[in-house]
All heavy atoms as an XYZ file, in Angstrom:
906
protein
N       0.828     -1.212     -0.023
C       0.011     -0.027      0.003
C       0.880      1.268     -0.033
O       0.604      2.219     -0.691
C      -0.924     -0.029      1.234
C      -1.850      1.165      1.217
S      -3.268      0.865      2.107
C      -3.690      2.516      2.707
N       1.938      1.278      0.765
C       2.811      2.405      0.842
C       3.488      2.692     -0.506
O       3.673      3.809     -0.904
C       3.807      2.224      1.934
N       3.751      1.572     -1.188
C       4.380      1.710     -2.487
C       3.492      2.378     -3.544
O       3.897      3.236     -4.355
C       4.757      0.315     -2.974
C       5.474      0.334     -4.293
C       5.922     -1.045     -4.732
N       7.277     -1.081     -4.874
C       8.008     -2.148     -5.076
N       7.472     -3.345     -5.014
N       9.275     -2.008     -5.214
N       2.159      2.131     -3.421
C       1.193      2.711     -4.331
C       1.078      4.210     -4.019
O       0.956      4.985     -4.939
C      -0.180      1.985     -4.141
O      -0.040      0.593     -4.373
C      -1.249      2.589     -5.098
N       1.082      4.542     -2.768
C       1.017      6.005     -2.412
C       2.243      6.723     -2.858
O       2.090      7.845     -3.286
C       0.773      6.130     -0.849
C      -0.579      5.712     -0.405
C      -0.720      5.975      1.046
C      -2.124      5.678      1.505
N      -2.334      6.067      2.903
N       3.341      6.128     -2.797
C       4.598      6.700     -3.268
C       4.558      6.951     -4.711
O       4.843      8.035     -5.226
C       5.805      5.910     -2.824
C       7.163      6.455     -3.278
C       7.449      7.848     -2.615
C       8.268      5.471     -2.901
N       4.118      5.863     -5.454
C       4.020      5.978     -6.911
C       2.989      7.054     -7.331
O       3.280      7.822     -8.267
C       3.538      4.571     -7.507
C       3.701      4.528     -8.968
C       3.396      3.132     -9.558
N       4.241      2.105     -8.927
C       3.860      0.933     -8.565
N       2.592      0.577     -8.764
N       4.688      0.063     -8.020
N       1.948      7.115     -6.554
C       0.908      8.121     -6.782
C       1.463      9.573     -6.560
O       1.173     10.415     -7.364
C      -0.329      7.910     -5.946
C      -1.513      8.662     -6.442
C      -2.794      8.209     -5.571
O      -2.690      7.878     -4.350
N      -3.961      8.210     -6.252
N       2.235      9.681     -5.562
C       2.910     11.003     -5.268
C       3.765     11.470     -6.389
O       3.782     12.623     -6.766
C       3.682     10.870     -3.935
O       2.869     10.768     -2.846
N       4.532     10.506     -6.883
C       5.442     10.843     -8.034
C       4.603     11.187     -9.241
O       4.960     12.099     -9.939
C       6.444      9.694     -8.319
C       7.646      9.644     -7.534
C       7.778      8.759     -6.440
C       8.663     10.573     -7.728
C       8.887      8.766     -5.654
C       9.799     10.589     -6.944
C       9.957      9.687     -5.909
N       3.509     10.478     -9.436
C       2.646     10.756    -10.518
C       2.118     12.146    -10.424
O       2.061     12.882    -11.477
C       1.554      9.726    -10.638
O       0.656     10.023    -11.655
N       1.655     12.515     -9.311
C       1.122     13.938     -9.113
C       2.230     14.958     -9.393
O       1.940     16.006    -10.000
C       0.632     14.052     -7.709
C      -0.585     13.334     -7.338
C      -0.853     12.909     -6.029
C      -1.513     12.981     -8.277
C      -1.929     12.163     -5.735
C      -2.718     12.183     -8.010
C      -2.900     11.788     -6.724
O      -3.973     11.018     -6.375
N       3.394     14.728     -8.945
C       4.543     15.601     -9.179
C       4.817     15.812    -10.633
O       5.045     16.874    -11.119
C       5.796     15.190     -8.348
N       4.884     14.640    -11.307
C       5.085     14.676    -12.744
C       4.020     15.353    -13.489
O       4.255     16.146    -14.387
C       5.364     13.264    -13.293
C       6.665     12.675    -12.710
C       5.353     13.201    -14.753
C       6.862     11.164    -12.900
N       2.799     15.140    -13.075
C       1.650     15.912    -13.663
C       1.837     17.392    -13.489
O       1.573     18.146    -14.473
C       0.374     15.488    -13.034
C      -0.104     14.102    -13.481
O       0.444     13.591    -14.501
O      -1.077     13.603    -12.844
N       2.259     17.849    -12.340
C       2.540     19.202    -12.055
C       3.633     19.798    -12.982
O       3.451     20.906    -13.497
N       4.770     19.122    -13.082
C       5.793     19.594    -13.898
C       5.378     19.695    -15.392
O       5.684     20.583    -16.078
C       7.057     18.656    -13.800
C       7.709     18.733    -12.402
C       8.773     17.645    -12.324
C       8.292     20.094    -12.141
N       4.635     18.654    -15.767
C       4.100     18.596    -17.164
C       3.194     19.801    -17.374
O       3.315     20.471    -18.436
C       3.374     17.334    -17.424
O       2.738     17.293    -18.651
N       2.325     20.159    -16.453
C       1.479     21.256    -16.605
C       2.339     22.532    -16.713
O       2.015     23.478    -17.474
C       0.441     21.386    -15.432
C      -0.360     22.590    -15.517
C      -1.484     22.584    -16.320
C      -0.088     23.727    -14.812
C      -2.287     23.738    -16.450
C      -0.864     24.853    -14.876
C      -1.947     24.869    -15.740
O      -2.708     26.009    -15.857
N       3.269     22.670    -15.809
C       4.140     23.856    -15.774
C       4.798     24.043    -17.170
O       4.884     25.232    -17.643
C       5.193     23.753    -14.665
N       5.271     23.028    -17.770
C       5.913     23.119    -19.117
C       4.941     23.481    -20.195
O       5.134     24.344    -20.985
C       6.648     21.858    -19.457
C       7.210     21.939    -20.843
C       7.811     21.667    -18.427
N       3.792     22.759    -20.163
C       2.797     22.993    -21.147
C       2.172     24.404    -21.158
O       1.844     25.033    -22.158
C       1.643     21.969    -21.041
C       1.976     20.582    -21.544
C       0.693     19.721    -21.664
N      -0.283     19.933    -20.644
C      -0.354     19.400    -19.432
N       0.522     18.537    -19.069
N      -1.394     19.717    -18.613
N       1.891     24.899    -19.983
C       1.157     26.155    -19.741
C       2.017     27.375    -19.532
O       1.453     28.524    -19.667
C       0.166     26.008    -18.703
O       0.766     25.888    -17.459
N       3.266     27.228    -19.165
C       4.128     28.299    -18.752
C       5.045     28.820    -19.803
O       6.005     28.142    -20.123
N       4.727     30.014    -20.334
C       5.663     30.652    -21.270
C       7.064     30.749    -20.668
O       8.069     30.431    -21.316
C       5.159     31.972    -21.803
C       6.007     32.679    -22.770
C       5.683     34.145    -22.901
N       5.977     34.719    -21.555
C       5.612     35.925    -21.210
N       4.835     36.662    -22.006
N       5.904     36.444    -20.022
N       7.145     31.310    -19.467
C       8.412     31.527    -18.855
C       9.152     30.247    -18.548
O      10.387     30.127    -18.671
C       8.281     32.313    -17.483
C       7.874     33.759    -17.888
O       8.050     34.287    -18.971
N       7.358     34.466    -16.817
N       8.403     29.218    -18.244
C       9.043     27.867    -18.039
C       9.614     27.329    -19.302
O      10.832     26.774    -19.318
C       7.999     26.872    -17.478
C       8.554     25.474    -17.243
S       9.935     25.525    -15.938
C       8.994     25.150    -14.536
N       8.980     27.557    -20.450
C       9.599     27.202    -21.686
C      10.863     27.950    -22.015
O      11.871     27.398    -22.552
C       8.534     27.422    -22.842
C       7.434     26.458    -22.767
C       6.336     26.748    -23.842
C       5.196     25.800    -23.577
N       3.974     26.254    -24.117
N      10.869     29.189    -21.637
C      12.097     30.031    -21.840
C      13.190     29.488    -20.923
O      14.351     29.400    -21.369
C      11.801     31.541    -21.529
C      10.855     32.140    -22.582
C      13.033     32.426    -21.464
C      10.247     33.469    -22.238
N      12.935     29.232    -19.716
C      13.918     28.707    -18.768
C      14.453     27.314    -19.282
O      15.675     27.047    -19.190
C      13.344     28.464    -17.399
C      13.064     29.766    -16.700
N      13.928     30.765    -16.523
C      11.884     30.156    -16.065
C      13.382     31.703    -15.832
N      12.129     31.405    -15.562
N      13.590     26.486    -19.825
C      14.021     25.189    -20.387
C      14.869     25.370    -21.631
O      15.854     24.577    -21.786
C      12.844     24.307    -20.676
C      12.155     23.803    -19.374
C      10.870     23.006    -19.746
C      13.031     22.847    -18.552
N      14.586     26.319    -22.480
C      15.444     26.648    -23.617
C      16.805     27.060    -23.144
O      17.842     26.596    -23.707
C      14.776     27.614    -24.532
C      15.538     28.102    -25.730
C      15.913     26.935    -26.706
C      14.879     29.259    -26.464
N      16.844     27.976    -22.207
C      18.089     28.468    -21.678
C      18.874     27.267    -21.106
O      20.077     27.168    -21.263
C      17.899     29.546    -20.599
N      18.179     26.425    -20.386
C      18.820     25.265    -19.806
C      19.474     24.419    -20.840
O      20.653     23.978    -20.637
C      17.753     24.430    -19.002
O      17.284     25.126    -17.889
C      18.353     23.070    -18.498
N      18.756     24.145    -21.870
C      19.262     23.326    -23.011
C      20.558     23.905    -23.579
O      21.531     23.214    -23.788
C      18.202     23.173    -23.978
C      18.587     22.390    -25.256
C      18.749     21.007    -25.163
C      18.801     22.934    -26.449
C      19.134     20.191    -26.335
C      19.224     22.305    -27.567
C      19.356     20.900    -27.468
N      20.550     25.236    -23.834
C      21.631     25.948    -24.352
C      22.862     25.895    -23.486
O      24.001     25.675    -23.893
C      21.214     27.333    -24.836
C      20.197     27.478    -25.929
C      19.803     28.896    -26.058
C      20.697     26.875    -27.201
N      22.541     26.145    -22.207
C      23.678     26.180    -21.164
C      24.282     24.787    -21.017
O      25.484     24.636    -20.933
C      23.109     26.781    -19.830
C      24.059     26.431    -18.729
C      22.858     28.232    -19.988
N      23.527     23.729    -21.065
C      24.031     22.397    -20.906
C      24.912     22.084    -22.136
O      25.993     21.533    -22.018
C      22.876     21.351    -20.741
C      22.343     21.499    -19.257
C      23.333     19.977    -20.984
C      21.090     20.723    -18.974
N      24.445     22.473    -23.338
C      25.292     22.253    -24.541
C      26.639     22.976    -24.394
O      27.685     22.358    -24.655
C      24.554     22.664    -25.817
C      23.419     21.660    -26.080
C      25.437     22.772    -27.029
C      22.519     22.103    -27.182
N      26.576     24.270    -23.957
C      27.790     24.992    -23.813
C      28.674     24.365    -22.784
O      29.985     24.344    -22.914
C      27.530     26.444    -23.472
C      27.087     27.389    -24.592
C      26.703     28.724    -24.049
C      28.257     27.528    -25.523
N      28.176     23.976    -21.630
C      28.971     23.312    -20.567
C      29.612     22.049    -21.028
O      30.831     21.802    -20.750
C      28.071     23.029    -19.344
N      28.944     21.290    -21.823
C      29.497     20.030    -22.446
C      30.621     20.478    -23.346
O      31.669     19.781    -23.342
C      28.432     19.248    -23.098
C      28.867     17.981    -23.662
C      29.187     16.866    -22.929
C      29.152     17.899    -25.105
C      29.683     15.675    -23.478
C      29.652     16.715    -25.625
C      29.840     15.615    -24.754
O      30.400     14.443    -25.404
N      30.365     21.485    -24.178
C      31.379     21.880    -25.191
C      32.636     22.356    -24.511
O      33.777     21.997    -24.948
C      30.822     22.981    -26.029
C      31.817     23.666    -26.945
C      32.125     23.067    -28.151
C      32.365     24.822    -26.705
C      33.069     23.568    -29.024
C      33.323     25.393    -27.510
C      33.690     24.832    -28.641
O      34.601     25.313    -29.563
N      32.520     23.079    -23.394
C      33.693     23.577    -22.664
C      34.327     22.508    -21.703
O      35.327     22.798    -21.115
C      33.360     24.856    -21.880
C      33.112     26.030    -22.779
C      31.944     26.789    -22.682
C      34.085     26.487    -23.626
C      31.692     27.923    -23.391
C      33.913     27.576    -24.473
C      32.724     28.261    -24.373
N      33.737     21.360    -21.590
C      34.284     20.305    -20.775
C      34.264     20.684    -19.314
O      35.303     20.533    -18.646
N      33.141     21.120    -18.800
C      33.050     21.485    -17.400
C      33.522     20.351    -16.497
O      33.337     19.216    -16.774
C      31.622     21.827    -17.069
C      31.188     23.303    -17.192
C      31.952     24.145    -18.106
C      30.199     23.754    -16.564
C      31.580     25.468    -18.271
C      29.815     25.128    -16.685
C      30.583     25.890    -17.553
N      34.168     20.798    -15.397
C      34.536     19.833    -14.349
C      33.308     19.348    -13.570
O      32.225     19.926    -13.699
C      35.501     20.465    -13.412
O      34.809     21.448    -12.610
N      33.486     18.359    -12.749
C      32.413     17.837    -11.915
C      31.894     18.933    -11.048
O      30.657     19.036    -10.842
C      32.830     16.644    -11.085
C      33.012     15.386    -11.971
C      33.693     14.245    -11.157
N      32.971     14.034     -9.889
C      32.311     12.916     -9.603
N      32.194     11.941    -10.441
N      31.756     12.735     -8.401
N      32.757     19.709    -10.440
C      32.271     20.799     -9.533
C      31.464     21.867    -10.377
O      30.438     22.322     -9.931
C      33.524     21.442     -8.844
C      33.124     22.635     -7.921
C      32.187     22.128     -6.820
C      34.389     23.167     -7.337
N      31.991     22.232    -11.549
C      31.290     23.163    -12.425
C      29.919     22.651    -12.706
O      28.877     23.401    -12.691
C      32.109     23.555    -13.595
C      33.300     24.326    -13.361
C      34.213     24.521    -14.594
O      34.370     23.445    -15.327
O      34.740     25.557    -14.774
N      29.816     21.349    -13.078
C      28.503     20.718    -13.419
C      27.505     20.732    -12.223
O      26.381     21.002    -12.315
C      28.759     19.280    -13.849
C      28.994     19.155    -15.365
C      30.075     18.809    -15.952
C      28.010     19.424    -16.413
N      29.999     18.874    -17.263
C      28.685     19.156    -17.616
C      26.723     19.789    -16.488
C      28.136     19.325    -18.865
C      26.121     19.992    -17.676
C      26.856     19.653    -18.879
N      28.112     20.504    -11.075
C      27.281     20.495     -9.814
C      26.753     21.823     -9.569
O      25.562     22.030     -9.282
C      28.142     19.947     -8.603
N      27.595     22.833     -9.681
C      27.074     24.257     -9.460
C      26.047     24.604    -10.504
O      25.002     25.229    -10.219
C      28.278     25.271     -9.498
C      29.169     24.992     -8.181
C      27.802     26.712     -9.447
C      30.520     25.655     -8.279
N      26.343     24.295    -11.751
C      25.407     24.598    -12.840
C      24.085     23.853    -12.625
O      23.019     24.483    -12.777
C      26.032     24.093    -14.148
C      25.189     24.442    -15.422
C      25.086     26.005    -15.589
C      25.911     23.897    -16.645
N      24.068     22.656    -12.280
C      22.790     21.889    -12.080
C      21.966     22.432    -10.941
O      20.779     22.617    -10.975
C      23.079     20.405    -11.815
C      23.572     19.597    -13.063
S      22.310     19.673    -14.375
C      22.960     20.806    -15.536
N      22.702     22.772     -9.797
C      22.036     23.366     -8.664
C      21.345     24.668     -9.029
O      20.238     24.916     -8.694
C      23.053     23.654     -7.557
C      22.497     24.223     -6.186
C      21.381     23.341     -5.648
C      23.627     24.495     -5.288
N      22.059     25.484     -9.769
C      21.556     26.792    -10.249
C      20.322     26.582    -11.153
O      19.317     27.209    -10.991
C      22.649     27.588    -11.001
O      23.732     27.699    -10.055
C      22.153     28.899    -11.430
N      20.460     25.718    -12.184
C      19.290     25.441    -13.042
C      18.064     24.974    -12.336
O      17.015     25.541    -12.521
C      19.767     24.389    -14.154
C      20.735     25.031    -15.156
C      18.493     23.836    -14.842
C      21.392     24.018    -15.975
N      18.269     24.072    -11.413
C      17.148     23.525    -10.738
C      16.524     24.516     -9.723
O      15.334     24.488     -9.540
C      17.453     22.186    -10.039
C      17.453     21.015    -11.050
C      18.508     20.661    -11.746
C      16.194     20.335    -11.301
C      18.526     19.636    -12.677
C      16.173     19.313    -12.254
C      17.285     18.942    -12.895
N      17.379     25.407     -9.215
C      16.779     26.459     -8.418
C      15.807     27.325     -9.215
O      14.754     27.704     -8.690
C      17.893     27.353     -7.823
C      18.627     26.786     -6.609
S      19.959     27.689     -6.004
C      19.319     29.439     -6.129
N      16.246     27.731    -10.412
C      15.438     28.549    -11.201
C      14.170     27.811    -11.639
O      13.048     28.458    -11.559
C      16.213     29.070    -12.493
C      15.183     29.791    -13.433
C      17.416     29.927    -12.130
N      14.256     26.586    -12.042
C      13.099     25.842    -12.449
C      12.091     25.605    -11.328
O      10.831     25.713    -11.393
C      13.495     24.466    -13.057
C      14.295     24.542    -14.342
C      14.701     23.152    -14.765
C      13.588     25.295    -15.430
N      12.670     25.356    -10.128
C      11.781     25.167     -8.916
C      11.116     26.541     -8.530
O       9.915     26.521     -8.186
C      12.639     24.708     -7.696
N      11.832     27.612     -8.640
C      11.192     28.970     -8.321
C      10.114     29.295     -9.274
O       9.028     29.790     -8.941
C      12.265     29.997     -8.332
N      10.317     28.950    -10.606
C       9.270     29.251    -11.589
C       8.099     28.341    -11.356
O       6.929     28.745    -11.504
C       9.892     28.962    -12.973
C       8.897     29.264    -14.105
C       8.484     30.774    -14.162
O       9.398     31.616    -14.089
O       7.258     31.023    -14.212
N       8.285     27.065    -10.914
C       7.163     26.184    -10.629
C       6.341     26.714     -9.438
O       5.094     26.762     -9.480
C       7.663     24.736    -10.410
O       8.497     24.382    -11.598
C       6.538     23.777    -10.154
N       7.078     27.165     -8.359
C       6.388     27.669     -7.244
C       5.671     28.961     -7.594
O       4.582     29.212     -7.065
C       7.393     27.930     -6.105
C       7.864     26.691     -5.479
S       6.598     25.596     -4.807
C       5.879     26.639     -3.569
N       6.188     29.788     -8.452
C       5.571     31.007     -8.914
C       4.238     30.660     -9.526
O       3.202     31.314     -9.266
C       6.475     31.800     -9.851
C       5.823     33.050    -10.356
O       5.274     33.840     -9.601
N       5.896     33.235    -11.686
N       4.326     29.692    -10.400
C       2.988     29.221    -11.072
C       2.058     28.734    -10.032
O       0.814     29.002    -10.247
C       3.345     28.194    -12.139
O       4.134     28.644    -13.147
N       2.516     28.010     -9.074
C       1.531     27.455     -8.037
C       0.970     28.663     -7.265
O      -0.309     28.617     -6.969
C       2.335     26.527     -7.091
N       1.710     29.658     -6.898
C       1.153     30.815     -6.150
C       0.171     31.504     -7.058
O      -0.932     31.874     -6.604
C       2.311     31.763     -5.749
C       1.739     33.086     -5.228
C       3.118     31.120     -4.636
N       0.490     31.731     -8.344
C      -0.464     32.433     -9.274
C      -1.789     31.646     -9.320
O      -2.819     32.329     -9.281
C       0.199     32.639    -10.589
C       1.280     33.689    -10.666
C       1.848     33.820    -12.009
O       1.568     33.092    -12.965
O       2.793     34.758    -12.182
N      -1.647     30.336     -9.510
C      -2.932     29.546     -9.680
C      -3.740     29.568     -8.320
O      -4.940     29.688     -8.417
C      -2.620     28.116    -10.020
C      -2.022     28.004    -11.496
C      -3.004     28.447    -12.447
C      -2.450     28.422    -13.833
N      -3.244     29.097    -14.900
N      -3.027     29.517     -7.272
C      -3.797     29.567     -5.991
C      -4.435     30.899     -5.745
O      -5.580     30.964     -5.374
C      -2.795     29.267     -4.812
O      -2.139     28.021     -5.033
C      -3.496     29.314     -3.447
N      -3.790     31.964     -6.069
C      -4.355     33.304     -5.892
C      -5.551     33.457     -6.885
O      -6.672     33.930     -6.494
C      -3.407     34.440     -6.171
C      -4.034     35.772     -6.332
C      -2.367     34.464     -5.116
N      -5.407     32.937     -8.036
C      -6.598     33.000     -9.099
C      -7.757     32.139     -8.576
O      -8.896     32.461     -8.847
C      -6.096     32.517    -10.466
C      -5.119     33.477    -11.114
O      -5.019     34.603    -10.660
O      -4.491     33.045    -12.101
N      -7.464     31.011     -7.815
C      -8.484     30.230     -7.304
C      -9.273     30.965     -6.216
O     -10.485     30.870     -6.163
C      -7.948     28.956     -6.717
C      -8.898     28.010     -6.062
C      -9.876     27.412     -7.079
C      -8.076     26.821     -5.420
N      -8.567     31.715     -5.424
C      -9.234     32.412     -4.327
C     -10.015     33.598     -4.773
O     -11.136     33.960     -4.277
C      -8.118     32.860     -3.216
C      -8.721     33.764     -2.231
C      -7.429     31.582     -2.662
N      -9.482     34.392     -5.739
C     -10.135     35.612     -6.229
C      -9.853     35.885     -7.659
O      -8.713     35.812     -8.100
C      -9.838     36.817     -5.352
O     -10.546     37.930     -5.856
C      -8.358     37.154     -5.309
N     -10.876     36.158     -8.458
C     -10.640     36.613     -9.814
C     -10.649     38.110     -9.866
O     -10.269     38.737    -10.906
C     -11.812     36.100    -10.647
C     -11.843     34.628    -10.862
C     -10.812     34.210    -11.910
N     -10.847     32.728    -12.042
C      -9.919     32.121    -12.696
N      -8.906     32.745    -13.231
N      -9.943     30.806    -12.791
N     -11.145     38.761     -8.856
C     -11.180     40.211     -8.800
C      -9.782     40.696     -8.427
O      -9.094     40.105     -7.722
C     -12.227     40.682     -7.809
C     -13.655     40.207     -8.106
O     -13.913     40.121     -9.336
O     -14.405     39.929     -7.173
N      -9.616     42.021     -8.810
C      -8.382     42.593     -8.416
C      -8.377     42.882     -6.835
O      -9.341     43.329     -6.252
C      -8.143     43.984     -9.091
C      -6.994     44.791     -8.501
C      -5.692     44.506     -8.967
C      -7.111     45.730     -7.544
C      -4.569     45.091     -8.438
C      -6.063     46.372     -6.941
C      -4.790     46.052     -7.456
O      -3.712     46.710     -6.934
N      -7.283     42.470     -6.319
C      -7.184     42.758     -4.789
C      -5.644     43.059     -4.588
O      -4.828     42.335     -5.028
C      -7.593     41.528     -3.986
C      -7.752     41.880     -2.532
N      -6.658     41.996     -1.655
C      -8.806     42.111     -1.794
C      -7.095     42.290     -0.484
N      -8.439     42.320     -0.513
N      -5.386     44.131     -3.777
C      -4.063     44.519     -3.636
C      -3.092     43.485     -2.937
O      -1.967     43.343     -3.275
C      -4.081     45.764     -2.828
C      -5.450     45.947     -2.296
C      -6.315     45.123     -3.218
N      -3.715     42.650     -2.097
C      -2.985     41.613     -1.467
C      -2.624     40.513     -2.436
O      -1.592     39.876     -2.408
C      -3.595     41.086     -0.170
C      -3.710     42.249      0.891
C      -2.910     39.862      0.449
C      -4.507     41.952      2.125
N      -3.596     40.168     -3.254
C      -3.473     39.151     -4.307
C      -2.179     39.575     -5.229
O      -1.439     38.858     -5.607
C      -4.676     38.935     -5.078
N      -2.245     40.883     -5.585
C      -1.122     41.476     -6.392
C       0.201     41.286     -5.752
O       1.140     40.890     -6.349
C      -1.517     42.979     -6.723
C      -0.404     43.572     -7.639
C      -0.806     45.001     -7.826
C       0.023     45.668     -8.914
N       1.269     46.120     -8.492
N       0.182     41.677     -4.422
C       1.522     41.527     -3.639
C       1.931     40.055     -3.703
O       3.146     39.813     -3.886
C       1.264     42.024     -2.191
C       1.060     43.553     -2.301
C       2.423     41.640     -1.350
C       0.671     44.134     -0.980
N       1.067     39.055     -3.425
C       1.409     37.676     -3.403
C       2.023     37.222     -4.761
O       3.023     36.582     -4.781
C       0.217     36.775     -3.077
N       1.410     37.655     -5.777
C       1.904     37.285     -7.165
C       3.298     38.017     -7.434
O       4.156     37.383     -8.036
C       0.864     37.684     -8.213
C      -0.287     36.754     -8.309
C      -1.225     37.095     -9.433
C      -2.296     36.091     -9.671
N      -3.090     36.381    -10.857
N       3.328     39.196     -7.049
C       4.617     39.922     -7.284
C       5.777     39.369     -6.397
O       6.890     39.326     -6.878
C       4.441     41.455     -6.924
C       3.600     42.103     -7.990
O       3.194     41.585     -8.994
N       3.146     43.391     -7.661
N       5.430     38.933     -5.253
C       6.504     38.352     -4.360
C       6.946     37.009     -5.032
O       8.176     36.735     -5.082
C       5.951     38.102     -2.973
C       5.804     39.295     -2.053
C       4.998     38.959     -0.821
C       7.140     39.835     -1.708
N       6.041     36.235     -5.468
C       6.428     34.960     -6.159
C       7.218     35.190     -7.387
O       8.305     34.511     -7.630
C       5.156     34.156     -6.454
N       6.861     36.175     -8.179
C       7.582     36.524     -9.359
C       8.970     37.108     -9.002
O       9.957     36.802     -9.722
C       6.791     37.584    -10.214
N       9.003     37.864     -7.964
C      10.262     38.295     -7.439
C      11.260     37.279     -7.089
O      12.456     37.376     -7.293
N      10.786     36.126     -6.520
C      11.659     35.024     -6.202
C      12.282     34.384     -7.473
O      13.426     33.975     -7.401
C      10.941     33.968     -5.376
O      10.021     33.226     -6.127
N      11.472     34.280     -8.496
C      12.067     33.883     -9.809
C      13.092     34.888    -10.291
O      14.103     34.393    -10.804
C      10.904     33.681    -10.813
C      11.551     33.199    -12.135
C       9.884     32.660    -10.358
N      12.765     36.151    -10.182
C      13.760     37.100    -10.714
C      15.142     36.933     -9.880
O      16.186     37.054    -10.439
C      13.219     38.503    -10.554
C      14.164     39.647    -10.991
C      14.498     39.514    -12.419
C      13.487     40.999    -10.722
N      14.982     36.812     -8.592
C      16.246     36.629     -7.776
C      17.013     35.406     -8.160
O      18.238     35.473     -8.378
C      15.908     36.528     -6.329
C      15.445     37.786     -5.665
C      14.989     37.554     -4.218
C      16.596     38.836     -5.665
N      16.363     34.298     -8.422
C      17.078     33.087     -8.897
C      17.616     33.234    -10.268
O      18.773     32.727    -10.607
C      16.199     31.801     -8.837
O      15.111     31.938     -9.615
C      15.848     31.487     -7.393
N      16.900     33.929    -11.146
C      17.417     34.189    -12.483
C      18.649     35.158    -12.482
O      19.606     34.909    -13.236
C      16.350     34.804    -13.368
N      18.627     36.103    -11.639
C      19.777     36.998    -11.489
C      21.019     36.165    -10.977
O      22.098     36.328    -11.445
C      19.542     38.187    -10.580
C      18.548     39.144    -11.211
C      20.805     38.880    -10.220
C      17.969     40.248    -10.351
N      20.688     35.381     -9.992
C      21.788     34.452     -9.451
C      22.302     33.571    -10.584
O      23.537     33.345    -10.706
C      21.191     33.636     -8.350
C      22.206     32.612     -7.759
O      23.229     33.115     -7.175
N      22.023     31.390     -7.952
N      21.422     33.008    -11.449
C      21.837     32.151    -12.474
C      22.747     32.831    -13.507
O      23.787     32.352    -13.973
C      20.673     31.612    -13.255
N      22.515     34.151    -13.686
C      23.339     34.939    -14.629
C      24.724     35.129    -14.028
O      25.727     34.989    -14.696
C      22.657     36.275    -15.024
C      23.630     37.248    -15.734
C      21.409     36.056    -15.911
N      24.739     35.425    -12.697
C      26.002     35.612    -12.019
C      26.844     34.417    -12.046
O      28.004     34.333    -12.329
C      25.796     36.132    -10.595
C      25.177     37.565    -10.618
C      27.111     36.097     -9.746
C      24.658     37.999     -9.244
N      26.185     33.239    -11.719
C      26.838     31.955    -11.694
C      27.374     31.587    -13.155
O      28.432     31.086    -13.381
C      25.946     30.822    -11.285
C      25.519     31.051     -9.803
C      26.473     29.410    -11.529
C      26.753     30.805     -8.862
N      26.535     31.901    -14.114
C      26.971     31.657    -15.622
C      28.288     32.520    -15.906
O      29.151     31.995    -16.553
C      25.796     32.031    -16.541
N      28.244     33.695    -15.461
C      29.415     34.535    -15.672
C      30.658     33.988    -15.081
O      31.719     33.829    -15.643
C      29.192     36.028    -15.249
C      28.207     36.724    -16.172
C      30.498     36.817    -15.271
C      27.620     38.022    -15.674
N      30.427     33.562    -13.831
C      31.653     32.930    -13.077
C      32.072     31.654    -13.626
O      33.243     31.340    -13.707
C      31.213     32.699    -11.607
C      30.967     34.004    -10.787
C      30.382     33.682     -9.404
C      32.237     34.786    -10.638
N      31.080     30.764    -14.129
C      31.525     29.466    -14.608
C      31.937     29.518    -16.043
O      33.006     28.860    -16.447
C      30.259     28.496    -14.595
C      29.838     28.049    -13.271
C      28.591     27.096    -13.335
C      30.943     27.313    -12.470
N      31.324     30.317    -16.914
C      31.654     30.300    -18.353
C      32.816     31.308    -18.647
O      33.500     31.168    -19.586
C      30.438     30.597    -19.198
C      29.537     29.465    -19.302
C      28.392     29.435    -18.514
C      29.750     28.435    -20.163
C      27.526     28.324    -18.611
C      28.861     27.310    -20.226
C      27.736     27.308    -19.508
N      32.943     32.315    -17.816
C      33.975     33.372    -18.046
C      35.325     32.841    -18.362
O      35.923     33.171    -19.310
N      35.861     31.966    -17.421
C      37.213     31.478    -17.668
C      37.326     30.651    -18.886
O      38.382     30.532    -19.532
C      37.442     30.607    -16.475
C      36.579     31.163    -15.386
C      35.299     31.616    -16.119
N      36.238     30.045    -19.356
C      36.295     29.194    -20.544
C      36.226     30.025    -21.871
O      36.596     29.573    -22.965
C      35.170     28.198    -20.602
C      35.272     27.168    -19.457
N      36.087     26.103    -19.572
C      34.684     27.101    -18.303
C      35.952     25.347    -18.405
N      35.124     25.940    -17.634
N      35.813     31.279    -21.694
C      35.670     32.171    -22.905
C      36.996     32.947    -22.998
O      37.556     33.399    -23.605
C      34.560     33.145    -22.739
C      33.146     32.456    -22.687
C      32.048     33.398    -22.405
C      32.782     31.708    -23.949
């Protein structure tokens, strides 16, 4: 029984990620950037440490974007009308994505700079 629940939990998570990719324009942009960065890292022969830092950075951005989408959908579920607190919640979630994206650019400069 526990195995079925675990499998079901993974299924729900995969459904969520699938929805994020299908419905999120920004998620598609992040995934395109991920694809390009991985190709460049492979081309430059990144070390294991560089790969680890790169993967951590990529997954932070993707996780932040997914959480942003979850906050937006939750706020939309609660109210369709304009409300200043709803706006703040959405802006805060978007701000977290911006912070991770800025971090990703800084990490990219630090990792790719020496190879260029």
